[in-house]
C-alpha positions, 0 to 999 in steps of 0.5 A, spaced: 287 681 659 293 685 661 300 683 663 299 683 670 307 684 669 306 691 667 301 693 672 305 691 678 312 695 674 308 701 673 306 700 682 313 699 683 316 705 679 311 709 684 313 706 690 320 702 689 321 700 696 315 696 697 318 689 698 310 686 696 311 689 690 317 686 689 315 679 690 310 679 686 313 682 680 318 676 681 313 671 682 310 673 675 317 673 672 318 665 676 310 663 673 311 666 665 319 662 665 315 655 667 310 657 662 315 658 657 318 651 660 311 647 660 310 650 652 317 648 650 316 641 652 309 640 650 312 643 643 318 637 643 318 632 638 320 625 643 319 620 638 326 620 635 328 619 643 323 613 645 325 610 639 332 610 640 332 608 647 326 602 645 332 600 639 338 600 645 334 597 649 333 591 644 340 591 643 341 589 650 336 584 651 332 588 656 326 590 651 322 583 652 323 582 659 320 589 660 314 588 656 313 582 659 313 585 666 309 591 663 304 586 661 303 582 668 303 589 671 297 590 666 294 584 668 294 585 676 292 592 674 286 589 670 284 584 674 284 588 681 279 592 678 274 587 677 274 586 683 
């Protein structure tokens, strides 16, 4: 599959004053940047962050309350699905 930016750039070189081509190129560049950001997030290892967060919540005494609230919400959700 050919990169759309190549075709747009060549068309833009032939008609440099075409605003719609310039907008198309900008949209393609934004799309590529969004893809790069998404790929970076997908490939990042969040486990150390999550573990530190859990440790800090436990150290501050908030983890048990959060687990209890989560259990209550899950119970309510399960019961609502049954009905």
